[in-house]
N, C-alpha and C positions, 0 to 999 in steps of 0.2 A: 267813725261812719264812713262807709265807703271804702276809703283806701287807707293806707299808712300815712301818718302825720310827719314822719321823717322823711326828709328828702333822700335820695340815691346818694347823694355827696355827702352827706351827713354820716349815711350807714357806712360808705366806703371808708371814710376817716375814723369813726368808730371802730370798725373791723380791723384796719389796721393799728390802732392804737392796743386793743386787746389783744392783736398777735405780738406785739411789742413786749407786753407785759410779762410773756413768757407763760400764763396760763393755758390750759389747753382746753380748746372749744369743741363743745358737741354739736355736730349738724346733723340730725335725722334727716332722712330723704322723704320729701313732699311728693305727694303723687296728683295733687291739686291745690288749689290756692285754698280750700277748706282745711284740708290737713297740715298747710302752712302755718294757717292761724292757731290750730290745735297745737303745733310744736312749740309757738313762741307762748302760747298760754301755758302750757306745762312747765316753762322755765329754761328751755334751751337756749343756745347762744347764737345759733345760726340756723339756715335752712339749706338743704344740699337739693340741686334738682339734677337728678340722675339722666343720663341719656338712655339706658336700659329701659325705667320706668316710662320715659316719653316714648320710645318705641313701642312698648308692652301696650300703652294706652292706646296707641293707634293699630293695636293688633299686628304689630310686626316685630321680628327678631332684631337683637342689639347687633347689626351687621353694618352699619353705614348707611341706612336706608331713609333715615329721617334727613329733613332739609335744614337749612339756616333759618328760613322763614318760618318753619313748624318749633323750633326751638328757641328761637326768640322770641316768638309769639307766647308760647307757654310760660318761658322765663318772665315774660312781663307780667303776665296773670299773676303769677307766684309772687314775683317780688314786690308788687304793689301793694298785696293785702296785708303785709307784716311789716314791723318796725326792724325786724332782725335782717342782718345781712345774708344775702342769697349768694351762694357758689354754684356755678353752674356748669356741667359737661358740656364742653364744646368738640369733643370726639378729636379728629384730626385737623380740625378747624374749617373742613367744609372745601377742600380744594389745596391748590398750591399755595405758597408764600403770601400772594398778593390776596387770596380770597381769606387768608386766615386774619391779615389786617383787617379786611371789611368786616369778617365775622366779629372780631373784637368790638368795633364801633357799633355793629348792631346791638350786641349784648349789652354794651355802655348804655347804648340809648333804652334798652328795655329795663335797665334800672339795677342790674347785679351788680355786689359790690365784688366779684371776682370769677373767674374762669379759669379752666384748665385744657391744655392744648396736649396731645399726646403724640407718641412717636411710633405708633404703628403704623402699617402699609395702609393704604386707603383703597378698598374699604375694610375698616376696621373689624374685630370681633370681640367679644367680651373678653377682658382681662384675665380672667380666671378659666378660660377654657384653654386646652391644647391646640397647637398648629397655629397660632398667631405668628405674624411676621413684624419685625420692626424696619423701618428707614434705617439709611446709613447716618452717621454723625452728621454731615454736611447738611442734609436737609432738615433733620431734627432741629439743628441749632439756627437754620434759615427760618424755619417756623416760628421759635421762641423770637428772635428778633422782629422778626414781622410785627408779631403781635404787642411787642412792646413799642414798637415805632407807630403801630395804629392807634394805639390808646391816646385819648385826648385828657382824661382825667388822671393824674400822677397816683391817684390812690386807688384806682383799680387795679387789683390783685391780678397778676398773671403768672399761673402757677403752670408748671411744666411736669406732665405725668411721663414715666417712663415705665415701658413694658419688658426693659431688657433682662431684667431678673429671670424671667420666666422662658428666656430665648439663649441668654449667653452667660447667666451665673449672675452672683454678686458683685463680683468684683468690676465686670463689664458695667452692672449698673451704676457702681458709686462713681465709676469713671464717666460715664454719660452724663450723672446728676451733676458733677463738678463743671462739664462743659456747658450744659445747660444754664446753671447758675451764671457762669462767664458770660453768656448770651443775653443775659438781662432778667432770668427766671426770678420771681420775687418769693417762690416756694417751691417744695418740690413732692410729687405724688408718686412715690415708688409702688407700683402696683405689683400684688401677689407674692408680700414679703412671706417667707415660711415662719420665721421664728422672731421672738422679739429681740434676739441677739442681732438679726438683721435689720431690724428697726434702728437699733442702738448702732449698727455700723454705717448706716445712712445718715444718721443723726451726727455722726462724727465727721463724716465726708464732707458736708455741705454747712454753711454758714448761715441758713435760711430756715422758715419753718418746713416742717415735714408733715404729711398727711398720711394717716391708716385710714385704709378701707375695709371695713368689718362685713363684709357683706356675707349672708349664709351661703354655705353650700360652695364655698370657694377653695382657693389654696391656701388661703391664710386662717390659722387658728383663732377661733371669735375670743379676742382678749379683752380683758376689762378696761375701763377707763382708766383705773390706778396703774395698772401695767403698763400702760401705753405712757402715762405721764411720767411714770419712773424712768423710761428709756429716752424721754425727751420728744416726744410727738406733740406737736402744737395743735393739730385738727385731726379730730375721729369722725368719719362719717359712716352712717349705717344706709347706703343708699336704696335698698329696694326693700327693706324690711317692713313698712308701712303698709306699702302695696301687698306684700306677701301674706301679712296677718289680714288684711281688709279681703284679698281674694280666698283666704282659707275661711274666713267666716261666711263668706258669700257663697262657698260651696257646702259648707254645712248647712247654711239657712236654706238653699234650693232643695238640699236632700231631705230636709225635714218637711219641706212642703211637698216632696213627691211621697213620702211615708205617712207623715199625719193629716196633711191636706190643710194645716195651718200652722203658724208660728208661735202659738201661745207661750210653748215650753222655753222660746230662745227670748223673749221680751226680756229677761235680766240681762242678756248679753248684748242688746243693743244701746246704742245713745239715745237717752231720751229725748223727747221734743224740745223740753225746757232747757238741757244741756245746749242742744243745737241752737236754739233762739238765743241764748248765752254768748254763744261764740260768736254769733252772727252779729251780736249787739242789736239786737231787734228793737229793742225799747228804742236807742237814739233814733232809728229812721221815723217811729211814731212821733217822737218829739219833734224832731225836725218839720215833718208834715204838718202837725198842729202849727208850729210857729209861723210858719210861711202862709198857711192856709189860713189868714185872720181877717178876711175881709167878707162882704157879703154883696153878692152880685143883686142890683137892684133893676126893675125894669122901669123905663122911662115911660 
């Protein structure tokens, strides 16, 4: 009832242990706390909190317009309702290296299990768009060092995202990934890999877990979990997928209202009220209320 029963520290420790086991962990993107609960209910290993989704939720494009306060607040709301570890997109760290250190502490306080910091020029843009720019190696390294120095819980996963593949090519991307690991990154997020062979090359280049971003309509082919596992990927995210599915359904529902004037024909596509109440654990609230409200008010 209310929030997760597992502490943030325990979630981080469990996340680290599962990563060390070598299994592939699946992190669908949650677009709100309720969808995070659904991800847990359906048996996935973690929850991803996408910067693109948070921007879209505010009606903004994913170009670095969201603030640390907005991202940390939404991350807290999502992380606290699930026993799964949450991995959050912290963009470029919301400023210079000292800002990165503060961002890490804010995210740690929000209860996430990990976050990634990228090497794009600030303000950033979607990693699967053309025309993005990356910072020099020195600044990219200082961002990661600041992130590592800023954390207080050693189990908080600091992941380095590099967008160099789309700007300078694969060899430059693997070189940068090695430098980011040397700077203290616990894992690498190589953005916009084009083929499984490129993921395999990145896996061979660094001795830390790597993440695959399976976002639709992007630069990467939508590889299966089994294919990614075979080339050594440790975490796979589908950052915007649930939001896209939900918004697609919303469009169809509104069109149906316009054309038919009612939604009777779409009832079979809706989450039933009983399923929503089950997901919310509605009954436990009733039991709690009954247990605490067991007294009788008497008039003297």
